[in-house]
Structures are given as structure tokens and as C-alpha cells.
N, CA and C atoms as an extended XYZ file, in Angstrom:
567
Properties=species:S:1:pos:R:3:atomname:S:1:resname:S:1:resid:I:1 pbc="F F F"
N        -3.058      -27.253       -8.063 N   MET     1
C        -2.255      -27.854       -7.019 CA  MET     1
C        -2.756      -29.258       -6.684 C   MET     1
N        -4.099      -29.433       -6.604 N   ARG     2
C        -4.647      -30.748       -6.292 CA  ARG     2
C        -4.354      -31.739       -7.408 C   ARG     2
N        -4.375      -31.269       -8.654 N   ILE     3
C        -4.093      -32.155       -9.781 CA  ILE     3
C        -2.653      -32.649       -9.687 C   ILE     3
N        -1.743      -31.746       -9.319 N   HIS     4
C        -0.333      -32.101       -9.178 CA  HIS     4
C        -0.169      -33.220       -8.135 C   HIS     4
N        -0.840      -33.110       -6.997 N   HIS     5
C        -0.758      -34.134       -5.949 CA  HIS     5
C        -1.387      -35.447       -6.410 C   HIS     5
N        -2.497      -35.365       -7.133 N   ALA     6
C        -3.156      -36.571       -7.633 CA  ALA     6
C        -2.260      -37.298       -8.637 C   ALA     6
N        -1.631      -36.546       -9.538 N   VAL     7
C        -0.735      -37.146      -10.520 CA  VAL     7
C         0.458      -37.786       -9.813 C   VAL     7
N         1.017      -37.101       -8.829 N   ALA     8
C         2.147      -37.639       -8.074 CA  ALA     8
C         1.752      -38.921       -7.349 C   ALA     8
N         0.589      -38.945       -6.746 N   ALA     9
C         0.117      -40.129       -6.022 CA  ALA     9
C        -0.109      -41.297       -6.983 C   ALA     9
N        -0.723      -41.032       -8.132 N   LEU    10
C        -0.953      -42.090       -9.117 CA  LEU    10
C         0.365      -42.623       -9.676 C   LEU    10
N         1.307      -41.749       -9.922 N   THR    11
C         2.622      -42.169      -10.420 CA  THR    11
C         3.323      -43.040       -9.384 C   THR    11
N         3.292      -42.628       -8.139 N   ALA    12
C         3.919      -43.413       -7.072 CA  ALA    12
C         3.256      -44.776       -6.946 C   ALA    12
N         1.933      -44.832       -7.017 N   ALA    13
C         1.221      -46.102       -6.922 CA  ALA    13
C         1.588      -47.022       -8.086 C   ALA    13
N         1.700      -46.451       -9.290 N   ALA    14
C         2.062      -47.254      -10.464 CA  ALA    14
C         3.474      -47.814      -10.325 C   ALA    14
N         4.415      -46.989       -9.847 N   LEU    15
C         5.782      -47.455       -9.667 CA  LEU    15
C         5.873      -48.552       -8.608 C   LEU    15
N         5.136      -48.384       -7.525 N   LEU    16
C         5.135      -49.411       -6.484 CA  LEU    16
C         4.548      -50.714       -7.013 C   LEU    16
N         3.508      -50.610       -7.817 N   THR    17
C         2.896      -51.802       -8.403 CA  THR    17
C         3.875      -52.494       -9.332 C   THR    17
N         4.543      -51.724      -10.199 N   LEU    18
C         5.506      -52.309      -11.125 CA  LEU    18
C         6.683      -52.920      -10.384 C   LEU    18
N         7.180      -52.250       -9.373 N   THR    19
C         8.300      -52.761       -8.599 CA  THR    19
C         7.911      -54.059       -7.903 C   THR    19
N         6.704      -54.139       -7.414 N   GLY    20
C         6.231      -55.339       -6.744 CA  GLY    20
C         6.077      -56.521       -7.681 C   GLY    20
N         5.982      -56.265       -8.993 N   CYS    21
C         5.818      -57.331       -9.975 CA  CYS    21
C         7.135      -58.027      -10.290 C   CYS    21
N         8.250      -57.412       -9.982 N   LEU    22
C         9.535      -58.010      -10.266 CA  LEU    22
C         9.909      -58.972       -9.148 C   LEU    22
N        10.135      -60.223       -9.521 N   ASP    23
C        10.602      -61.203       -8.551 CA  ASP    23
C        12.122      -61.179       -8.570 C   ASP    23
N        12.720      -60.899       -7.439 N   THR    24
C        14.170      -60.868       -7.364 CA  THR    24
C        14.678      -62.255       -7.028 C   THR    24
N        15.694      -62.689       -7.770 N   SER    25
C        16.332      -63.967       -7.465 CA  SER    25
C        17.824      -63.727       -7.305 C   SER    25
N        18.434      -64.539       -6.465 N   ILE    26
C        19.870      -64.436       -6.228 CA  ILE    26
C        20.520      -65.666       -6.824 C   ILE    26
N        21.456      -65.424       -7.741 N   LYS    27
C        22.154      -66.515       -8.419 CA  LYS    27
C        23.501      -66.723       -7.757 C   LYS    27
N        23.786      -67.964       -7.345 N   THR    28
C        25.048      -68.269       -6.678 CA  THR    28
C        25.807      -69.410       -7.350 C   THR    28
N        25.156      -70.126       -8.262 N   LYS    29
C        25.806      -71.275       -8.904 CA  LYS    29
C        26.614      -70.796      -10.106 C   LYS    29
N        27.930      -71.083      -10.121 N   PRO    30
C        28.771      -70.655      -11.234 CA  PRO    30
C        28.309      -71.257      -12.557 C   PRO    30
N        28.556      -70.521      -13.656 N   ASP    31
C        28.154      -70.970      -14.984 CA  ASP    31
C        28.882      -72.226      -15.433 C   ASP    31
N        30.195      -72.231      -15.290 N   ALA    32
C        31.013      -73.304      -15.839 CA  ALA    32
C        31.478      -74.250      -14.742 C   ALA    32
N        32.333      -75.162      -15.163 N   ALA    33
C        32.932      -76.092      -14.203 CA  ALA    33
C        33.640      -75.299      -13.114 C   ALA    33
N        33.734      -75.854      -11.915 N   PRO    34
C        34.395      -75.142      -10.818 CA  PRO    34
C        35.813      -74.736      -11.183 C   PRO    34
N        36.211      -73.575      -10.706 N   VAL    35
C        37.564      -73.072      -10.888 CA  VAL    35
C        38.494      -73.914      -10.035 C   VAL    35
N        39.689      -74.210      -10.547 N   GLN    36
C        40.666      -74.950       -9.754 CA  GLN    36
C        41.044      -74.128       -8.539 C   GLN    36
N        40.776      -74.657       -7.375 N   GLN    37
C        41.082      -73.954       -6.135 CA  GLN    37
C        42.406      -74.459       -5.584 C   GLN    37
N        43.202      -73.576       -4.975 N   PRO    38
C        44.446      -74.026       -4.353 CA  PRO    38
C        44.133      -74.932       -3.177 C   PRO    38
N        45.147      -75.721       -2.760 N   LYS    39
C        44.952      -76.586       -1.586 CA  LYS    39
C        44.445      -75.759       -0.425 C   LYS    39
N        43.422      -76.263        0.232 N   GLY    40
C        42.857      -75.548        1.367 CA  GLY    40
C        41.867      -74.475        0.933 C   GLY    40
N        41.625      -74.349       -0.384 N   GLY    41
C        40.698      -73.341       -0.903 CA  GLY    41
C        39.258      -73.746       -0.662 C   GLY    41
N        38.295      -72.897       -1.065 N   PRO    42
C        36.896      -73.190       -0.803 CA  PRO    42
C        36.413      -74.412       -1.562 C   PRO    42
N        35.619      -75.208       -0.913 N   SER    43
C        34.973      -76.335       -1.563 CA  SER    43
C        33.618      -76.515       -0.901 C   SER    43
N        32.707      -77.124       -1.642 N   ALA    44
C        31.363      -77.297       -1.111 CA  ALA    44
C        31.304      -78.539       -0.234 C   ALA    44
N        30.543      -78.469        0.854 N   PRO    45
C        30.338      -79.681        1.649 CA  PRO    45
C        29.665      -80.731        0.762 C   PRO    45
N        29.931      -81.986        1.028 N   GLU    46
C        29.376      -83.056        0.213 CA  GLU    46
C        27.856      -82.948        0.140 C   GLU    46
N        27.328      -83.065       -1.083 N   GLY    47
C        25.882      -83.011       -1.278 CA  GLY    47
C        25.343      -81.609       -1.527 C   GLY    47
N        26.157      -80.577       -1.331 N   ARG    48
C        25.717      -79.194       -1.564 CA  ARG    48
C        26.448      -78.629       -2.765 C   ARG    48
N        25.748      -77.904       -3.641 N   PRO    49
C        26.443      -77.308       -4.776 CA  PRO    49
C        27.381      -76.199       -4.305 C   PRO    49
N        28.485      -76.069       -4.999 N   ARG    50
C        29.449      -75.021       -4.678 CA  ARG    50
C        28.867      -73.677       -5.082 C   ARG    50
N        29.076      -72.660       -4.262 N   THR    51
C        28.611      -71.313       -4.600 CA  THR    51
C        29.737      -70.555       -5.278 C   THR    51
N        29.363      -69.518       -6.023 N   ALA    52
C        30.338      -68.733       -6.771 CA  ALA    52
C        31.366      -68.106       -5.837 C   ALA    52
N        32.603      -68.054       -6.308 N   ALA    53
C        33.713      -67.468       -5.560 CA  ALA    53
C        34.549      -66.643       -6.535 C   ALA    53
N        35.616      -66.060       -6.040 N   ILE    54
C        36.507      -65.267       -6.889 CA  ILE    54
C        36.997      -66.152       -8.031 C   ILE    54
N        36.892      -65.652       -9.253 N   GLY    55
C        37.278      -66.400      -10.439 CA  GLY    55
C        36.098      -66.993      -11.184 C   GLY    55
N        34.944      -67.058      -10.533 N   ASP    56
C        33.753      -67.653      -11.158 CA  ASP    56
C        32.943      -66.623      -11.931 C   ASP    56
N        32.197      -67.130      -12.916 N   THR    57
C        31.322      -66.313      -13.746 CA  THR    57
C        29.868      -66.665      -13.472 C   THR    57
N        29.052      -65.632      -13.335 N   LEU    58
C        27.596      -65.786      -13.246 CA  LEU    58
C        27.000      -64.971      -14.393 C   LEU    58
N        26.169      -65.601      -15.211 N   THR    59
C        25.505      -64.872      -16.288 CA  THR    59
C        24.179      -64.359      -15.755 C   THR    59
N        24.026      -63.025      -15.827 N   LEU    60
C        22.859      -62.362      -15.252 CA  LEU    60
C        22.015      -61.724      -16.338 C   LEU    60
N        20.717      -61.764      -16.145 N   ALA    61
C        19.777      -61.119      -17.066 CA  ALA    61
C        19.459      -59.718      -16.559 C   ALA    61
N        19.302      -58.816      -17.509 N   GLY    62
C        18.912      -57.451      -17.167 CA  GLY    62
C        17.409      -57.287      -17.309 C   GLY    62
N        16.944      -56.056      -17.185 N   ASN    63
C        15.516      -55.772      -17.276 CA  ASN    63
C        15.013      -55.624      -18.704 C   ASN    63
N        15.908      -55.378      -19.646 N   LEU    64
C        15.502      -55.176      -21.036 CA  LEU    64
C        15.635      -56.462      -21.834 C   LEU    64
N        14.806      -56.613      -22.870 N   ASP    65
C        14.900      -57.790      -23.736 CA  ASP    65
C        16.289      -57.877      -24.349 C   ASP    65
N        16.877      -59.061      -24.315 N   GLY    66
C        18.187      -59.277      -24.912 CA  GLY    66
C        19.353      -58.837      -24.059 C   GLY    66
N        19.101      -58.362      -22.842 N   GLU    67
C        20.162      -57.899      -21.945 CA  GLU    67
C        20.647      -59.078      -21.104 C   GLU    67
N        21.880      -59.517      -21.368 N   LYS    68
C        22.458      -60.650      -20.654 CA  LYS    68
C        23.966      -60.423      -20.571 C   LYS    68
N        24.500      -60.445      -19.356 N   VAL    69
C        25.915      -60.151      -19.143 CA  VAL    69
C        26.538      -61.241      -18.270 C   VAL    69
N        27.678      -61.770      -18.738 N   ALA    70
C        28.461      -62.725      -17.945 CA  ALA    70
C        29.382      -61.913      -17.050 C   ALA    70
N        29.190      -62.038      -15.738 N   VAL    71
C        29.926      -61.237      -14.755 CA  VAL    71
C        30.937      -62.147      -14.048 C   VAL    71
N        32.205      -61.758      -14.096 N   THR    72
C        33.259      -62.543      -13.461 CA  THR    72
C        34.000      -61.676      -12.450 C   THR    72
N        34.099      -62.158      -11.214 N   VAL    73
C        34.938      -61.489      -10.213 CA  VAL    73
C        36.337      -62.059      -10.415 C   VAL    73
N        37.221      -61.243      -10.977 N   LYS    74
C        38.564      -61.691      -11.358 CA  LYS    74
C        39.554      -61.653      -10.197 C   LYS    74
N        39.391      -60.649       -9.335 N   ARG    75
C        40.387      -60.456       -8.271 CA  ARG    75
C        39.747      -59.729       -7.088 C   ARG    75
N        40.241      -60.007       -5.901 N   TRP    76
C        39.794      -59.335       -4.674 CA  TRP    76
C        41.022      -58.735       -3.993 C   TRP    76
N        40.964      -57.449       -3.640 N   VAL    77
C        42.084      -56.757       -3.007 CA  VAL    77
C        41.626      -56.236       -1.641 C   VAL    77
N        42.307      -56.698       -0.585 N   ASP    78
C        41.965      -56.274        0.776 CA  ASP    78
C        43.244      -56.240        1.612 C   ASP    78
N        43.709      -55.065        1.970 N   PRO    79
C        43.119      -53.754        1.739 CA  PRO    79
C        43.529      -53.205        0.371 C   PRO    79
N        42.719      -52.282       -0.140 N   ALA    80
C        43.022      -51.565       -1.375 CA  ALA    80
C        43.487      -50.162       -0.998 C   ALA    80
N        44.199      -49.535       -1.905 N   LYS    81
C        44.736      -48.204       -1.625 CA  LYS    81
C        44.408      -47.280       -2.783 C   LYS    81
N        43.988      -46.062       -2.475 N   ALA    82
C        43.710      -45.061       -3.512 CA  ALA    82
C        45.020      -44.617       -4.141 C   ALA    82
N        44.972      -44.326       -5.454 N   LYS    83
C        46.162      -43.824       -6.158 CA  LYS    83
C        46.604      -42.477       -5.612 C   LYS    83
N        45.633      -41.628       -5.340 N   ASP    84
C        45.909      -40.288       -4.841 CA  ASP    84
C        46.204      -40.380       -3.340 C   ASP    84
N        47.376      -39.953       -2.931 N   GLU    85
C        47.781      -40.066       -1.526 CA  GLU    85
C        46.894      -39.274       -0.569 C   GLU    85
N        46.124      -38.317       -1.104 N   PHE    86
C        45.275      -37.483       -0.256 CA  PHE    86
C        43.869      -38.067       -0.070 C   PHE    86
N        43.546      -39.110       -0.812 N   ILE    87
C        42.232      -39.755       -0.674 CA  ILE    87
C        42.411      -40.975        0.219 C   ILE    87
N        41.773      -40.918        1.365 N   LYS    88
C        41.912      -41.981        2.362 CA  LYS    88
C        40.530      -42.330        2.920 C   LYS    88
N        40.363      -43.562        3.384 N   PRO    89
C        39.097      -43.901        4.039 CA  PRO    89
C        38.961      -43.153        5.358 C   PRO    89
N        37.743      -43.060        5.846 N   ALA    90
C        37.484      -42.410        7.138 CA  ALA    90
C        38.216      -43.172        8.240 C   ALA    90
N        38.439      -42.502        9.334 N   ALA    91
C        39.096      -43.135       10.484 CA  ALA    91
C        38.339      -44.404       10.869 C   ALA    91
N        39.080      -45.479       11.094 N   GLY    92
C        38.465      -46.748       11.486 CA  GLY    92
C        37.929      -47.553       10.310 C   GLY    92
N        38.191      -47.107        9.079 N   HIS    93
C        37.722      -47.808        7.878 CA  HIS    93
C        38.902      -48.176        6.975 C   HIS    93
N        38.632      -49.031        5.986 N   ARG    94
C        39.621      -49.392        4.979 CA  ARG    94
C        38.905      -49.529        3.636 C   ARG    94
N        39.691      -49.490        2.566 N   TYR    95
C        39.151      -49.759        1.239 CA  TYR    95
C        39.381      -51.225        0.901 C   TYR    95
N        38.420      -51.830        0.217 N   VAL    96
C        38.568      -53.140       -0.410 CA  VAL    96
C        38.104      -52.962       -1.848 C   VAL    96
N        38.551      -53.836       -2.744 N   ALA    97
C        38.190      -53.664       -4.153 CA  ALA    97
C        38.020      -55.006       -4.845 C   ALA    97
N        37.074      -55.047       -5.771 N   ALA    98
C        36.833      -56.228       -6.603 CA  ALA    98
C        37.095      -55.848       -8.054 C   ALA    98
N        37.919      -56.652       -8.738 N   GLN    99
C        38.086      -56.465      -10.179 CA  GLN    99
C        37.033      -57.328      -10.849 C   GLN    99
N        36.215      -56.687      -11.670 N   ILE   100
C        35.076      -57.364      -12.288 CA  ILE   100
C        35.154      -57.218      -13.800 C   ILE   100
N        34.886      -58.324      -14.485 N   GLN   101
C        34.789      -58.303      -15.943 CA  GLN   101
C        33.328      -58.488      -16.331 C   GLN   101
N        32.861      -57.633      -17.222 N   LEU   102
C        31.501      -57.719      -17.748 CA  LEU   102
C        31.604      -58.084      -19.223 C   LEU   102
N        31.026      -59.204      -19.620 N   ALA   103
C        31.031      -59.637      -21.017 CA  ALA   103
C        29.578      -59.683      -21.498 C   ALA   103
N        29.266      -58.894      -22.508 N   ASN   104
C        27.898      -58.849      -23.025 CA  ASN   104
C        27.657      -60.082      -23.894 C   ASN   104
N        26.902      -61.034      -23.360 N   VAL   105
C        26.568      -62.261      -24.095 CA  VAL   105
C        25.126      -62.218      -24.601 C   VAL   105
N        24.503      -61.060      -24.492 N   GLY   106
C        23.126      -60.892      -24.946 CA  GLY   106
C        23.064      -60.362      -26.364 C   GLY   106
N        21.857      -59.976      -26.749 N   LYS   107
C        21.617      -59.479      -28.102 CA  LYS   107
C        21.453      -57.965      -28.141 C   LYS   107
N        21.402      -57.334      -26.991 N   ALA   108
C        21.206      -55.886      -26.908 CA  ALA   108
C        22.449      -55.228      -26.321 C   ALA   108
N        22.732      -53.981      -26.704 N   PRO   109
C        23.832      -53.262      -26.053 CA  PRO   109
C        23.540      -53.130      -24.555 C   PRO   109
N        24.600      -53.158      -23.764 N   TYR   110
C        24.460      -53.011      -22.320 CA  TYR   110
C        25.048      -51.667      -21.921 C   TYR   110
N        24.228      -50.810      -21.317 N   ASN   111
C        24.649      -49.481      -20.892 CA  ASN   111
C        24.262      -49.331      -19.421 C   ASN   111
N        25.263      -49.109      -18.557 N   ASP   112
C        24.971      -49.088      -17.125 CA  ASP   112
C        26.108      -48.402      -16.370 C   ASP   112
N        25.878      -48.210      -15.096 N   SER   113
C        26.893      -47.746      -14.167 CA  SER   113
C        27.181      -48.904      -13.213 C   SER   113
N        28.214      -49.711      -13.506 N   PRO   114
C        28.454      -50.927      -12.716 CA  PRO   114
C        28.611      -50.685      -11.218 C   PRO   114
N        29.208      -49.562      -10.829 N   THR   115
C        29.432      -49.333       -9.401 CA  THR   115
C        28.125      -49.204       -8.632 C   THR   115
N        27.062      -48.757       -9.295 N   ASN   116
C        25.760      -48.626       -8.615 CA  ASN   116
C        25.155      -49.977       -8.264 C   ASN   116
N        25.493      -51.013       -9.012 N   GLY   117
C        24.875      -52.320       -8.803 CA  GLY   117
C        25.671      -53.250       -7.908 C   GLY   117
N        26.708      -52.738       -7.258 N   ALA   118
C        27.585      -53.591       -6.451 CA  ALA   118
C        27.495      -53.244       -4.966 C   ALA   118
N        27.504      -54.289       -4.144 N   LYS   119
C        27.544      -54.150       -2.685 CA  LYS   119
C        28.380      -55.289       -2.130 C   LYS   119
N        28.966      -55.062       -0.969 N   VAL   120
C        29.611      -56.144       -0.237 CA  VAL   120
C        28.920      -56.286        1.111 C   VAL   120
N        29.045      -57.469        1.682 N   ALA   121
C        28.461      -57.725        3.005 CA  ALA   121
C        29.506      -58.405        3.870 C   ALA   121
N        29.442      -58.107        5.162 N   ASP   122
C        30.387      -58.755        6.083 CA  ASP   122
C        29.722      -59.954        6.745 C   ASP   122
N        30.485      -60.641        7.561 N   ALA   123
C        30.011      -61.857        8.216 CA  ALA   123
C        28.816      -61.599        9.130 C   ALA   123
N        28.637      -60.350        9.585 N   ASP   124
C        27.504      -60.004       10.445 CA  ASP   124
C        26.262      -59.616        9.647 C   ASP   124
N        26.387      -59.532        8.312 N   GLY   125
C        25.250      -59.165        7.479 CA  GLY   125
C        25.163      -57.684        7.147 C   GLY   125
N        26.103      -56.884        7.628 N   GLN   126
C        26.105      -55.463        7.281 CA  GLN   126
C        26.505      -55.323        5.817 C   GLN   126
N        25.794      -54.460        5.064 N   GLN   127
C        26.089      -54.266        3.649 CA  GLN   127
C        26.677      -52.882        3.414 C   GLN   127
N        27.573      -52.805        2.413 N   PHE   128
C        28.273      -51.566        2.118 CA  PHE   128
C        28.237      -51.297        0.623 C   PHE   128
N        27.881      -50.062        0.251 N   ASN   129
C        27.852      -49.644       -1.148 CA  ASN   129
C        29.254      -49.311       -1.627 C   ASN   129
N        29.381      -49.189       -2.936 N   SER   130
C        30.668      -48.809       -3.517 CA  SER   130
C        30.985      -47.349       -3.203 C   SER   130
N        32.250      -46.999       -3.363 N   THR   131
C        32.708      -45.633       -3.149 CA  THR   131
C        33.636      -45.254       -4.289 C   THR   131
N        33.892      -43.985       -4.441 N   ILE   132
C        34.770      -43.508       -5.511 CA  ILE   132
C        36.068      -43.033       -4.890 C   ILE   132
N        37.192      -43.549       -5.419 N   THR   133
C        38.504      -43.144       -4.902 CA  THR   133
C        39.333      -42.414       -5.953 C   THR   133
N        38.792      -42.235       -7.141 N   MET   134
C        39.517      -41.586       -8.248 CA  MET   134
C        40.708      -42.427       -8.687 C   MET   134
N        40.603      -43.729       -8.514 N   GLY   135
C        41.652      -44.642       -8.944 CA  GLY   135
C        42.257      -45.395       -7.785 C   GLY   135
N        42.540      -46.662       -8.009 N   THR   136
C        43.153      -47.493       -6.988 CA  THR   136
C        44.488      -48.002       -7.508 C   THR   136
N        45.428      -48.263       -6.621 N   THR   137
C        46.738      -48.770       -7.041 CA  THR   137
C        46.633      -50.180       -7.617 C   THR   137
N        45.540      -50.878       -7.349 N   ALA   138
C        45.342      -52.228       -7.884 CA  ALA   138
C        45.103      -52.200       -9.393 C   ALA   138
N        44.525      -51.109       -9.894 N   GLY   139
C        44.219      -50.999      -11.316 CA  GLY   139
C        43.101      -50.006      -11.542 C   GLY   139
N        42.712      -49.798      -12.807 N   PRO   140
C        41.695      -48.793      -13.108 CA  PRO   140
C        40.306      -49.179      -12.601 C   PRO   140
N        39.603      -48.185      -12.070 N   GLU   141
C        38.212      -48.376      -11.672 CA  GLU   141
C        37.328      -48.277      -12.914 C   GLU   141
N        36.113      -48.792      -12.812 N   PHE   142
C        35.144      -48.586      -13.884 CA  PHE   142
C        34.858      -47.091      -14.012 C   PHE   142
N        34.618      -46.612      -15.231 N   PRO   143
C        34.173      -45.218      -15.363 CA  PRO   143
C        32.739      -45.091      -14.844 C   PRO   143
N        32.215      -43.879      -14.844 N   ALA   144
C        30.857      -43.644      -14.338 CA  ALA   144
C        29.834      -44.504      -15.074 C   ALA   144
N        29.988      -44.663      -16.385 N   THR   145
C        29.094      -45.528      -17.160 CA  THR   145
C        29.920      -46.330      -18.156 C   THR   145
N        29.390      -47.497      -18.502 N   VAL   146
C        29.988      -48.312      -19.567 CA  VAL   146
C        28.905      -48.639      -20.577 C   VAL   146
N        29.306      -48.722      -21.831 N   THR   147
C        28.424      -49.195      -22.894 CA  THR   147
C        29.163      -50.332      -23.573 C   THR   147
N        28.532      -51.504      -23.586 N   ILE   148
C        29.172      -52.703      -24.127 CA  ILE   148
C        28.276      -53.282      -25.222 C   ILE   148
N        28.807      -53.346      -26.422 N   ALA   149
C        28.071      -53.937      -27.543 CA  ALA   149
C        28.000      -55.446      -27.345 C   ALA   149
N        27.012      -56.119      -27.974 N   PRO   150
C        26.983      -57.581      -27.902 CA  PRO   150
C        28.328      -58.163      -28.350 C   PRO   150
N        28.872      -59.074      -27.534 N   GLY   151
C        30.171      -59.671      -27.814 CA  GLY   151
C        31.327      -58.897      -27.200 C   GLY   151
N        31.080      -57.698      -26.673 N   GLY   152
C        32.128      -56.867      -26.097 CA  GLY   152
C        32.328      -57.122      -24.614 C   GLY   152
N        33.415      -56.550      -24.070 N   LYS   153
C        33.756      -56.722      -22.653 CA  LYS   153
C        34.188      -55.400      -22.044 C   LYS   153
N        34.097      -55.325      -20.730 N   ALA   154
C        34.642      -54.216      -19.955 CA  ALA   154
C        35.246      -54.807      -18.689 C   ALA   154
N        36.336      -54.204      -18.214 N   LEU   155
C        37.030      -54.686      -17.031 CA  LEU   155
C        37.382      -53.491      -16.160 C   LEU   155
N        37.131      -53.602      -14.873 N   GLY   156
C        37.469      -52.512      -13.970 CA  GLY   156
C        37.300      -52.916      -12.520 C   GLY   156
N        37.821      -52.070      -11.646 N   TYR   157
C        37.688      -52.290      -10.204 CA  TYR   157
C        36.505      -51.496       -9.668 C   TYR   157
N        35.872      -52.073       -8.650 N   ILE   158
C        34.855      -51.377       -7.868 CA  ILE   158
C        35.367      -51.367       -6.433 C   ILE   158
N        35.417      -50.179       -5.840 N   VAL   159
C        35.994      -49.994       -4.504 CA  VAL   159
C        34.880      -49.785       -3.485 C   VAL   159
N        35.090      -50.313       -2.289 N   PHE   160
C        34.140      -50.192       -1.185 CA  PHE   160
C        34.890      -49.704        0.044 C   PHE   160
N        34.248      -48.855        0.838 N   GLU   161
C        34.819      -48.426        2.112 CA  GLU   161
C        34.089      -49.184        3.209 C   GLU   161
N        34.844      -49.926        4.020 N   VAL   162
C        34.252      -50.775        5.051 CA  VAL   162
C        34.980      -50.556        6.375 C   VAL   162
N        34.338      -50.864        7.494 N   PRO   163
C        35.031      -50.762        8.782 CA  PRO   163
C        36.235      -51.711        8.823 C   PRO   163
N        37.302      -51.282        9.481 N   LYS   164
C        38.506      -52.108        9.571 CA  LYS   164
C        38.215      -53.475       10.188 C   LYS   164
N        37.301      -53.534       11.132 N   ALA   165
C        37.012      -54.792       11.827 CA  ALA   165
C        36.100      -55.731       11.033 C   ALA   165
N        35.488      -55.256        9.962 N   SER   166
C        34.559      -56.092        9.189 CA  SER   166
C        35.297      -57.158        8.392 C   SER   166
N        34.785      -58.378        8.456 N   LYS   167
C        35.295      -59.497        7.653 CA  LYS   167
C        34.340      -59.629        6.475 C   LYS   167
N        34.762      -59.138        5.304 N   ILE   168
C        33.892      -59.181        4.132 CA  ILE   168
C        33.755      -60.628        3.677 C   ILE   168
N        32.516      -61.070        3.505 N   SER   169
C        32.259      -62.470        3.162 CA  SER   169
C        31.506      -62.639        1.848 C   SER   169
N        30.975      -61.546        1.287 N   MET   170
C        30.103      -61.693        0.137 CA  MET   170
C        30.116      -60.445       -0.734 C   MET   170
N        30.011      -60.651       -2.046 N   LEU   171
C        29.857      -59.565       -3.009 CA  LEU   171
C        28.557      -59.807       -3.766 C   LEU   171
N        27.727      -58.776       -3.858 N   HIS   172
C        26.491      -58.822       -4.644 CA  HIS   172
C        26.657      -57.914       -5.845 C   HIS   172
N        26.162      -58.350       -7.019 N   PHE   173
C        26.203      -57.497       -8.204 CA  PHE   173
C        24.936      -57.721       -9.008 C   PHE   173
N        24.310      -56.613       -9.400 N   GLY   174
C        23.120      -56.679      -10.235 CA  GLY   174
C        23.230      -55.709      -11.395 C   GLY   174
N        22.682      -56.098      -12.532 N   LEU   175
C        22.648      -55.220      -13.696 CA  LEU   175
C        21.642      -54.101      -13.454 C   LEU   175
N        21.601      -53.164      -14.369 N   ASN   176
C        20.662      -52.047      -14.298 CA  ASN   176
C        20.791      -51.294      -12.975 C   ASN   176
N        22.031      -50.997      -12.620 N   SER   177
C        22.358      -50.279      -11.374 CA  SER   177
C        21.821      -50.983      -10.132 C   SER   177
N        21.742      -52.308      -10.206 N   GLY   178
C        21.280      -53.105       -9.071 CA  GLY   178
C        19.780      -53.323       -9.033 C   GLY   178
N        19.046      -52.783      -10.027 N   PHE   179
C        17.588      -52.913      -10.031 CA  PHE   179
C        17.084      -54.082      -10.863 C   PHE   179
N        17.967      -54.847      -11.492 N   ALA   180
C        17.536      -56.017      -12.251 CA  ALA   180
C        16.960      -57.052      -11.292 C   ALA   180
N        16.127      -57.921      -11.808 N   SER   181
C        15.472      -58.900      -10.941 CA  SER   181
C        16.388      -60.071      -10.592 C   SER   181
N        17.553      -60.162      -11.231 N   GLN   182
C        18.491      -61.235      -10.921 CA  GLN   182
C        19.785      -60.624      -10.385 C   GLN   182
N        20.195      -61.061       -9.204 N   ILE   183
C        21.399      -60.564       -8.538 CA  ILE   183
C        22.388      -61.697       -8.407 C   ILE   183
N        23.655      -61.420       -8.742 N   GLY   184
C        24.708      -62.420       -8.561 CA  GLY   184
C        25.333      -62.283       -7.185 C   GLY   184
N        25.754      -63.399       -6.622 N   GLN   185
C        26.360      -63.397       -5.293 CA  GLN   185
C        27.600      -64.287       -5.287 C   GLN   185
N        28.739      -63.726       -4.870 N   TRP   186
C        29.996      -64.449       -4.789 CA  TRP   186
C        30.467      -64.472       -3.344 C   TRP   186
N        30.985      -65.623       -2.909 N   ASP   187
C        31.620      -65.719       -1.596 CA  ASP   187
C        33.008      -65.109       -1.684 C   ASP   187
N        33.375      -64.338       -0.679 N   ILE   188
C        34.703      -63.753       -0.588 CA  ILE   188
C        35.393      -64.404        0.599 C   ILE   188
N        36.470      -65.060        0.342 N   LYS   189
C        37.207      -65.745        1.415 CA  LYS   189
C        38.584      -65.145        1.538 C   LYS   189
């Protein structure tokens, strides 16, 4: 019994040490030239770089060698609706959804559960994890896992349940179920 506790303690200490070695960075600068914004659309104040918004791509590195994925937020739906009429958000909540494209631009296959690595935040800083609705009327959700060969792509919606009063202002996405050291951040307007 004591050996079991000692092994558990050593394993926990090793994991904490390894986790502490990863420096997390948040990437907000789009990869390519700015997307053409409609009149009155988002623009950066003079002298400040524009941050990623809907339509922009951020290329993120994963935890494994050769793991690199170009992540594009293609569309934002607010409110979103479940395909199944019996699946509804809790009282006082609504669904929102992001259509995301994942393009494997690395040298290694990418295998992950995209919904685990996504969160949204409101203007007050409250963060919300993804939820499963068994399909949204906006389009197909990502399956539980995706495997993308180098050069391949995957496209799907990720749905979030948020309070009706929340003004969603940001989407965070990270590879490796959100545990990668580089996280992408898009402004939602």
C-alpha cells in the first residue's frame, strides 16, 4: 500500500514538473494579409497590430514534432440552434457556434478532439467550454475525434452553451485538446 502511494506521489510530481516546463503563448496575429472587412468592420487602432477575427487563420504548433495546423474561424453563429428539437440549452442560456477549418500544414498526422481545445469568453472574462448538441442547423459539428494527414483538412462546427446575457467577445483554440503550449485567440464581434 505504501509503495502504491509513493508511486502515485512521484508520478504526480513528475507530471507537475513537466507541465510547468511548457510555456504557454497566445497567438493573436493573423497569418496572412488582413481579411477584407465590411464598412464599419473591425480594424486596429493606428500603431497597433490587428488581432485575429472571424475569417482569419492562425497556424498553431502542437506538442509533437511536426504537428502544425492552420486554424481558421470561418463563421460565427449567434444564436445557434440544435437540429434535434428536443435538445435545448438550459433556461436562461443560448447556443453559439463557430465553424472552424483545420488544415494540417505540418509533417505529422494530426489526431485530436477539436471540441476539447475550444473555449469562448464573454466581455466580463467568463469562459465557457464546448457542448454537444448532436448537430446544429448551421451545419455539421466536428466528430468526437479527427485524424488529418499532412496536407489534409477538416471542417466542422463547435457549439457552446452560454448565458443569454453574455456578450461573447473571444474564441480560444488549442491543439492537443487545448494542452498545446500555443493557443490561438480570435476576436468575436
